[in-house]
C-alpha positions as CSV (number, residue, x, y, z in Angstrom):
1,M,4.4,104.4,99.5
2,P,5.4,107.4,101.6
3,V,7.8,107.4,104.7
4,S,6.5,108.7,108.1
5,L,8.2,111.9,109.2
6,A,6.9,111.4,112.7
7,N,8.5,108.0,113.1
8,S,11.7,109.2,111.4
9,K,11.9,112.1,114.0
10,L,11.5,109.6,116.8
11,I,14.5,107.6,115.5
12,Y,16.5,110.8,115.0
13,E,15.8,112.1,118.5
14,T,16.9,108.8,119.9
15,L,20.1,109.0,118.0
16,K,20.8,112.4,119.5
17,E,19.9,111.2,123.0
18,C,22.6,108.5,122.5
19,D,25.1,111.4,121.8
20,I,25.4,110.5,118.1
21,R,26.9,113.6,116.4
22,L,28.0,112.2,113.0
23,V,25.9,110.3,110.5
24,S,27.0,108.9,107.1
25,A,24.6,108.0,104.3
26,L,23.7,107.7,100.7
27,P,20.2,108.7,99.3
28,E,17.7,106.0,100.2
29,T,13.9,106.3,100.1
30,W,13.1,104.9,103.5
31,L,15.8,107.0,105.1
32,V,15.1,110.3,103.4
33,H,13.7,112.1,106.5
34,L,16.6,110.9,108.7
35,I,19.1,112.2,106.2
36,R,17.3,115.5,105.8
37,L,17.0,116.0,109.6
38,T,20.7,115.4,110.0
39,D,21.6,117.8,107.2
40,E,19.4,120.5,108.7
41,D,20.7,120.2,112.3
42,P,23.7,122.4,113.1
43,E,24.7,120.1,116.0
44,M,25.1,117.2,113.6
45,T,27.5,116.3,110.8
46,L,26.2,114.5,107.7
47,V,28.9,112.8,105.7
48,R,27.6,112.1,102.1
49,L,29.1,108.9,100.7
50,A,29.8,107.7,97.2
51,K,29.5,104.1,98.3
52,E,28.5,102.5,101.6
53,E,31.8,100.9,102.4
54,E,33.2,104.4,103.0
55,A,31.0,104.7,106.0
56,V,33.1,102.1,107.9
57,G,36.2,104.3,107.6
58,I,34.2,107.4,108.5
59,S,32.8,105.8,111.7
60,A,36.2,104.4,112.5
61,G,37.8,107.8,112.3
62,A,35.0,109.3,114.4
63,H,35.5,106.6,117.0
64,F,39.2,107.2,117.3
65,A,38.5,110.9,117.6
66,G,35.9,110.3,120.4
67,V,32.8,111.1,118.3
68,K,29.8,108.8,118.3
69,S,28.4,108.0,114.9
70,A,25.7,106.1,113.0
71,M,25.7,104.6,109.5
72,L,22.4,104.9,107.5
73,M,22.1,102.4,104.7
74,Q,19.9,100.0,102.8
75,N,20.5,96.3,103.2
76,H,22.1,96.2,99.8
77,G,24.4,98.9,101.0
78,F,25.3,96.7,104.0
79,M,26.3,93.9,101.6
80,A,28.5,96.4,99.7
81,S,30.2,97.2,103.0
82,I,31.1,93.7,104.1
83,N,34.8,93.9,103.1
84,G,35.3,97.0,105.3
85,I,33.3,95.6,108.1
86,V,35.4,92.3,108.2
87,S,38.8,93.6,107.4
88,F,38.6,96.9,109.4
89,A,35.8,97.1,112.0
90,H,36.1,93.5,113.2
91,L,39.9,93.4,113.0
92,Y,40.5,96.7,114.8
93,K,37.5,96.5,117.2
94,V,35.6,99.4,115.9
95,P,32.0,99.9,117.2
96,L,29.6,100.5,114.4
97,L,25.9,101.4,114.8
98,M,24.3,100.5,111.5
99,L,20.7,101.5,110.8
100,I,19.6,99.4,107.9
101,S,16.4,99.6,105.9
102,Y,15.3,96.0,105.4
103,R,14.2,95.9,101.8
104,G,13.0,92.8,99.9
105,T,10.9,91.1,102.6
106,F,7.2,90.2,102.6
107,G,5.2,92.9,100.8
108,E,8.1,94.1,98.6
109,R,6.9,95.2,95.2
110,D,10.3,96.1,93.6
111,P,11.8,93.0,92.0
112,W,15.4,94.4,92.3
113,Q,15.1,94.5,96.1
114,T,13.9,90.9,96.7
115,Q,17.2,89.0,96.6
116,G,18.8,91.3,99.1
117,G,15.9,90.5,101.5
118,N,16.6,86.8,101.2
119,V,20.2,87.1,102.4
120,T,20.3,90.0,104.8
121,E,19.8,88.0,108.0
122,P,21.9,85.0,107.0
123,L,24.8,87.4,106.2
124,L,24.5,89.2,109.6
125,R,24.5,85.8,111.4
126,A,27.5,84.6,109.3
127,L,29.4,87.7,110.3
128,A,28.4,87.3,113.9
129,I,26.8,90.8,113.9
130,P,24.1,91.2,116.6
131,Y,20.9,92.7,115.1
132,F,17.6,94.0,116.4
133,F,14.4,94.9,114.6
134,L,12.6,98.2,114.8
135,D,9.2,96.7,114.3
136,G,7.1,99.2,116.4
137,V,7.0,102.7,117.7
138,E,7.0,101.6,121.3
139,S,10.4,99.8,121.0
140,V,12.4,102.4,119.1
141,K,14.1,104.2,121.9
142,K,14.9,101.1,123.9
143,R,16.3,99.1,121.0
144,I,18.5,101.9,119.5
145,R,19.9,102.7,123.0
146,H,20.6,99.0,123.6
147,A,22.2,98.6,120.1
148,Q,24.5,101.6,120.8
149,T,25.4,100.4,124.2
150,L,26.3,96.9,122.9
151,A,28.4,98.3,120.0
152,E,30.4,100.4,122.4
153,S,30.9,97.8,125.1
154,S,31.8,95.0,122.7
155,L,33.6,97.2,120.2
156,Q,31.9,95.6,117.3
157,P,29.3,96.3,114.6
158,V,25.6,96.1,115.6
159,A,22.7,96.4,113.2
160,V,19.3,97.9,113.7
161,L,16.9,96.7,111.0
162,L,14.1,99.1,109.9
163,T,11.3,96.9,108.8
164,R,8.4,97.6,106.4
165,E,6.1,97.8,109.4
166,N,8.5,100.2,110.9
167,C,9.0,102.5,107.9
168,I,5.7,102.1,106.0
169,P,3.4,103.4,107.9
170,W,6.7,104.7,108.9
171,A,7.5,104.1,105.1
172,T,5.5,109.7,103.7
173,A,8.1,111.2,101.2
174,P,8.0,110.3,97.5
175,I,11.1,108.9,95.9
176,S,11.7,112.2,94.1
177,S,12.3,113.8,97.4
178,T,15.4,111.7,97.8
179,C,16.6,112.4,94.3
180,N,16.1,116.2,94.6
181,M,18.3,116.5,97.8
182,R,21.4,118.7,97.3
183,W,23.8,115.9,97.8
184,D,26.8,118.1,96.9
185,S,26.1,120.8,99.4
186,R,28.6,121.7,102.2
187,L,31.2,119.3,100.9
188,P,34.9,120.1,101.3
189,R,35.3,119.9,97.5
190,A,32.8,120.0,94.6
191,W,31.4,116.6,93.8
192,V,29.4,115.9,90.7
193,S,26.0,114.5,91.2
194,L,26.2,110.9,92.5
195,F,22.9,109.8,91.1
196,A,20.9,110.5,88.0
197,C,17.3,110.5,89.2
198,R,14.2,110.3,87.1
199,N,10.7,110.8,88.4
200,K,8.5,107.8,87.9
201,K,5.5,108.6,85.8
């Protein structure tokens, strides 16, 4: 099902209002518009990742340089980042604003997403990471601002979970839009394609 451009713009505008100027991401269907908006904005820097754990180091470097950042990832990507979060962000008091697409919950049709949905919140609680849900248009600005404020005041990771209700009707871009993005553009060195994408028939 498609991802709402209007709701993605609302999230993006709020990030800019919070003075976020650097965003790290991998291709992800629910986040496709956020990634594209960042890539097309000359005031923003999009860092394309090979794996999600790299985002922890990117955000740490931005923090130490005085630049506010956000990490865009799927919940499975969050799980892949846990080592960096625990051994780096928690240890050295690095604020992380993580926007996580919450796949694998009620209504999920993709079998490969379901197990991640079962453990996302238990893992966040086990790691003592505060988290909020974006479960309606009316709460977007308030919750993202509050999450950013808490991350900075407590010098710790904070997660904002983008729910199905939030992304669809939030989640209107087909999956091929994510796959067709030029993920190797404007990089300091040439990278080979990170993903081999096939259009579903």
